[in-house]
C-alpha positions in Angstrom: 70.0 73.6 99.0 70.3 74.6 95.4 72.5 72.9 92.9 76.0 74.2 92.2 78.2 73.8 89.3 81.4 72.0 89.0 83.1 75.3 88.9 82.0 75.8 92.5 83.0 72.5 93.9 81.3 69.9 96.1 80.4 70.9 99.6 80.0 67.7 101.5 83.7 66.7 101.5 84.6 69.9 103.3 81.8 69.8 105.9 82.3 68.4 109.4 80.2 68.8 112.6 82.0 70.8 115.3 81.4 68.1 117.9 83.2 65.4 115.9 86.4 64.0 117.3 89.5 65.8 116.3 91.0 62.5 115.1 88.2 62.2 112.6 89.0 65.7 111.4 92.6 64.7 110.8 91.4 61.7 108.7 89.1 64.0 106.7 91.9 66.4 106.1 94.2 63.7 105.0 91.6 62.6 102.4 91.7 66.2 101.0 95.4 65.9 100.2 96.0 67.5 96.8 92.8 69.5 97.2 91.9 72.5 99.4 92.8 71.1 102.8 90.2 73.1 104.7 87.2 71.8 106.6 84.1 73.9 107.4 82.7 73.2 110.9 78.9 73.4 111.5 76.7 72.9 114.6 73.9 70.3 114.8 71.5 72.6 113.0 74.0 73.0 110.1 75.1 76.5 110.8 78.7 77.4 110.1 80.7 77.9 113.3 84.3 77.8 112.2 87.1 76.5 109.9 89.8 73.9 110.4 93.1 73.4 108.7 96.2 71.3 109.4 97.7 74.4 111.0 94.7 74.7 113.4 95.2 71.1 114.5 98.9 71.5 115.1 98.4 74.7 117.2 95.6 72.9 119.2 97.9 69.9 119.9 100.7 72.3 121.0 98.2 73.8 123.5 97.6 70.4 124.9 94.3 69.6 123.1 94.0 65.8 122.8 92.9 64.0 119.6 89.8 62.7 121.5 88.6 66.3 121.9 86.0 67.9 119.7 86.6 70.0 116.5 85.3 73.0 118.3 88.3 72.9 120.6 90.6 73.5 117.7 88.7 75.3 115.0 89.2 78.9 113.9 86.1 80.9 115.0 86.9 84.3 113.5 86.2 83.1 110.0 85.2 85.1 106.9 82.2 84.3 104.8 79.7 86.0 102.6 75.9 86.1 102.9 74.1 85.1 99.8 72.6 88.5 99.4 75.9 90.2 99.8 77.7 88.6 96.9 79.4 91.3 95.0 82.5 91.4 92.8 84.1 94.2 94.9 83.4 92.4 98.2 84.8 89.1 96.8 87.9 91.0 95.8 88.4 92.3 99.3 88.1 88.8 100.7 90.6 87.5 98.2 93.2 90.0 99.6 93.2 87.8 102.7 94.5 85.0 100.3 91.4 82.9 101.0 91.2 79.9 98.7 87.9 78.8 100.0 85.0 81.2 100.6 81.7 80.0 102.1 78.4 81.4 101.0 75.8 81.4 103.8 72.1 81.9 103.8 70.5 84.3 106.3 70.5 81.6 108.9 74.1 80.8 108.6 73.7 77.6 106.6 76.3 76.9 103.9 74.7 77.0 100.5 77.9 76.8 98.5 81.7 77.1 98.6 83.8 79.2 96.3 87.1 77.9 95.2 88.9 81.1 94.3 91.6 79.2 92.3 88.8 78.4 89.9 86.1 81.0 90.4 87.8 84.3 90.0 84.7 86.5 90.7 80.9 86.3 90.8 79.4 88.7 88.4 75.6 89.4 88.7 75.0 89.2 85.0 74.0 86.7 82.4 75.6 86.2 79.0 74.5 85.7 75.4 76.9 84.4 72.8 76.3 85.0 69.0 77.0 81.7 67.2 74.7 81.9 64.1 77.2 83.1 61.4 78.3 80.8 58.5 81.9 81.6 58.8 82.3 81.9 55.0 85.8 83.3 55.1 87.0 80.1 56.8 85.7 77.7 54.2 86.2 74.8 53.5 86.6 74.2 57.2 83.2 75.7 58.0 81.3 73.8 55.2 80.5 71.0 57.6 81.4 72.5 61.0 80.1 75.7 62.5 82.9 78.2 63.2 82.4 78.3 67.0 83.0 74.5 67.1 86.3 74.5 65.2 89.0 73.3 67.5 91.8 75.5 68.7 94.2 73.4 70.8 92.2 70.8 72.5 88.7 72.4 72.6 86.1 74.2 70.5 86.7 78.0 70.1 83.4 78.8 71.9 84.3 76.6 74.9 87.2 78.9 75.8 84.6 81.7 76.2 82.1 79.5 78.1 85.0 78.6 80.6 86.0 82.2 81.0 82.5 83.3 81.8 82.0 80.4 84.2 85.3 81.4 85.9 83.6 84.8 86.9 80.5 83.1 88.2 78.3 83.6 85.1 76.0 80.5 85.0 73.1 81.8 83.0 74.5 81.5 79.4 72.6 81.4 76.1 74.0 80.7 72.7 72.0 81.9 69.7 72.4 79.5 66.7 71.4 79.4 63.1 73.9 77.8 60.6 74.4 74.1 61.4 72.4 74.8 64.6 71.9 71.1 65.3 75.7 70.7 65.9 75.8 73.3 68.4 72.7 72.1 70.1 74.3 68.6 70.3 77.5 70.1 71.6 75.7 71.9 74.5 73.6 68.9 75.4 76.1 68.3 78.1 77.4 71.0 80.5 80.6 72.9 79.7 82.6 74.0 82.7 79.7 72.9 84.8 77.4 75.2 83.1 74.2 74.0 81.3 74.3 76.3 78.2 70.9 77.1 76.5 70.7 77.2 72.7 68.2 79.5 71.1 67.5 79.2 67.3 67.1 82.1 65.0 64.2 81.7 62.6 66.3 83.8 60.1 69.5 85.8 60.1 68.8 88.6 62.7 72.0 90.4 62.4 75.0 90.7 64.8 72.8 91.3 67.9 69.2 90.9 66.9 69.0 87.3 68.1 69.2 88.5 71.6 65.6 89.4 71.3 64.8 85.7 71.3 66.4 85.2 74.7 64.5 85.6 78.0 66.1 88.8 79.3 64.9 90.1 82.7 63.8 93.7 83.2 66.6 94.7 85.6 70.3 94.3 85.4 72.9 93.9 82.6 74.0 91.2 80.1 77.3 90.3 78.6 76.8 89.9 74.8 79.7 88.7 72.7 80.7 87.0 69.6 81.4 83.4 70.1 84.4 83.1 67.8 86.8 85.2 69.8 89.9 84.0 71.6 90.6 86.6 74.3 91.9 87.2 77.8 89.6 90.1 78.5 88.9 90.6 82.2 85.1 90.3 82.5 85.4 91.4 86.1 87.2 94.6 85.2 84.8 95.1 82.3 81.8 94.8 84.7 83.4 97.1 87.3 84.1 99.7 84.7 80.5 99.4 83.4 79.1 99.8 86.9 81.5 102.6 87.9 80.5 104.7 84.8 76.8 103.8 85.3 76.8 103.0 81.7 74.0 101.6 79.5 76.5 100.1 77.1 80.2 99.3 77.6 82.1 98.2 74.6 85.3 96.2 74.9 87.8 97.7 72.6 91.3 96.8 71.1 93.9 99.3 70.0 94.1 99.7 66.3 97.0 101.6 64.7 97.3 103.0 61.2 100.7 104.0 59.8 100.7 106.2 56.6 103.8 105.5 54.5 103.7 109.1 53.0 104.1 112.7 54.1 100.6 114.0 54.9 99.7 117.6 54.1 98.0 119.8 56.6 96.0 122.2 54.5 93.8 125.3 54.9 92.0 125.6 51.8 94.7 125.5 49.0 97.4 126.6 51.4 99.7 123.9 52.9 100.3 124.7 56.6 102.5 121.8 57.5 103.8 118.4 56.5 103.5 115.3 58.7 106.1 112.7 57.7 104.7 109.1 57.7 102.3 109.7 60.6 100.7 107.0 62.8 97.2 107.2 64.1 95.8 105.2 67.0 92.2 104.3 67.4 90.1 101.9 69.4 88.3 99.2 67.5 85.1 97.3 68.6 86.1 93.9 70.0 82.7 92.3 69.7 82.2 92.1 73.5 79.7 94.3 75.4 77.9 94.7 78.6 74.5 96.2 77.9 71.6 97.2 80.0 68.7 94.7 79.9 66.4 97.6 79.3 68.1 98.3 75.9 68.2 94.5 75.0 64.5 94.0 75.7 63.7 96.8 73.2 65.3 95.0 70.3 62.7 94.0 67.8 62.1 90.2 67.3 61.2 90.3 63.6 63.8 92.5 62.0 67.6 92.4 61.5 69.5 94.5 64.1 73.3 94.9 64.1 75.2 95.9 67.2 76.2 99.1 65.5 72.5 100.0 65.1 71.8 99.4 68.8 74.9 101.4 69.8 74.1 104.4 67.5 70.5 104.5 68.6 71.6 104.5 72.2 74.1 107.3 71.6 71.4 109.4 69.8 69.0 108.8 72.6 71.5 110.2 75.2 72.3 106.8 76.8 75.7 106.4 78.5 78.0 104.5 76.1 81.6 103.9 77.2 84.5 101.7 76.3 86.9 99.4 78.1 90.4 98.7 76.6 91.4 95.1 76.4 94.8 94.5 77.9 95.9 91.2 76.6 95.0 88.6 74.0 92.3 89.3 71.4 91.9 87.4 68.2 88.8 87.6 66.0 89.0 84.3 64.2 87.6 85.4 60.9 90.2 84.1 58.4 92.5 81.2 57.8 95.4 83.4 58.8 93.6 84.2 62.1 92.9 80.6 62.7 96.4 79.5 62.1 97.6 82.3 64.5 95.2 81.2 67.2 96.3 77.5 66.9 100.0 78.6 67.1 99.2 80.9 70.2 97.5 78.0 72.0 100.3 75.6 71.3 102.4 77.7 73.6 99.7 78.3 76.3 99.2 76.3 79.4 95.6 75.1 80.3 93.7 78.0 81.9 95.8 80.8 80.4 92.7 82.2 78.6 90.6 82.3 81.8 
């Protein structure tokens, strides 16, 4: 059985053999008070055979089942579970419509390999993630003279930890952080898991641009990777971002934020020297790059290791090569903490948020 992160919860406390006395099951359920009060029943070979809740026990007693009878006499046999090779965000969404708080993941033989607490794990995305954390944060000096910007505290935690927690909450466990400026502090910070994830730090030998350091990360040939700046505070839905990326069969999907420009003058609409119309104080709406992407591993593996590459270079090259580049509008919070005013705004925002609001 492979290790599971704290985000996915402990298995043993929820497992009971289906030949155990019903009284033992009641005691086990009572010990789960305040947690998810569901037991997973297994046979002698460890294969899942049913689920048991307080409600199942009450219904069994009303049917005349005694407390000396076995769990199998009371358990719910028509349970829902996922096979390990069937894990998919869309499938998980369908199961969550049944208001399941606990979803078992089974191997091909029916053995439980992990349990998903849907209160914590909102989805399971088949991607890895790379966070850029090598910048000097010069506009935030003097705060960043001795602390790298991603480790500045907003509320009760480092900026970057909000993003690690949000990724962990959608099942992303392979997370790398590329570091340069004050790298040793970030390496020390991630020497212990964050949100149950053991984050890997990768050092840049020199400044490789806004995306060039991804070339130093071990990226597989197939699949996609979330690449993002580490100094963002955002409620972007990584699940929706991924589903849009897959639906469009995109090579790059850019998370975008609305950006409006208001002109305080009357603008001339001209044809040569002739004025055709006047637009009084017009407003223009655009989408701005939010610094969050899902990118095909094929494109990421082509990034050179020895030259500076910015995200804009990669995107423009992809467009020119005929790759599918699309965007995903962020509906919610997005703060690029690049200035003292941004930092103060983020601190004020988090002072009014409850724990978990940015996940």
